[in-house]
N, C-alpha and C positions, 0 to 999 in steps of 0.2 A: 394610291391608297392600297396598302397591303393588308391582308387578312380578308375577312368576308368569306362567305361560303356559297356564292351564287353558282359555282360550278363551271363558270365560263373559262377562267384561266387558272390553271393549277401548276404549281412548281413543286416537284418532289425532290427532297434534299436529304442530306444526312449531316450531322454535326461534324465539324472539323474539315469540311470539304471546301477548299478555296474556290473551285469552280462553281460551287453552289452559292457562295457569297457573291461572286461576280454576276451570276444569273439573277440573284435576288435584286441586286442594284439595277440591272437592266430592266427587269420586269416591274420594279417599282416605278421607274420612269415611264415605261409603256402603259402601265395602269393609270398613271396620272394623265398621260396624253389622251387615252381612249375613254377614261371614265369607268373602266371595268375593274372590279376588285380582283386581287390575286390571292388565292388560297394556297398557303404553304403547308406542305405535309412532310414530316420527318419519316422516311420509310422505315427507320429502325424501330418505330413504335408498332409496326404491324408485320408479322412474319410473311404474310401474303405479298405485301409490297416489296419486302426484301427479296423474296423469290422472283417476283416479276421484274424488278429493276436492278437488283444486285449492284454491280459496280458501274452502272450506266449513269448514275446521278451526276449532275442535275438532269431532270427530265421535265420538259414543259409540255402540257397538254392544253388545247383549246377545244372546248366542247367535247372533251373526252378523247380527242384525237391527238396522238403524239406529234408534236411539231419540231422536236429536236431534243438532243441530249448532249452531254459534255459541254461543248461550246455552243451557246445558243445564238441563232441568227435572228437579230431583231427584225429584219425585213420580213422574214417568213412569219414570225409571230404577229407582226403588225397586219400583214395581209390576211392571216387567219381570223383576226379580230374585226376586220373591216365589215361594215354592214353589207349584206347581200342584196 
């Protein structure tokens, strides 16, 4: 399930980014596996996000902590989402 705004899993993207498209597919699968929704944010809608992430997109955060950028490691994100 992609969308939602529970804040747990966030994908920062920009339009026209093929790596962002790849990350979205990956996170869609991970969200379905884990039951966590994924909030997708276009950084170009916010100058603060453009300044923060620039060309690093896609960027994935779990609970506000960056888990990866550019090519996303599914295992790392899965571990970050695991119950503690």
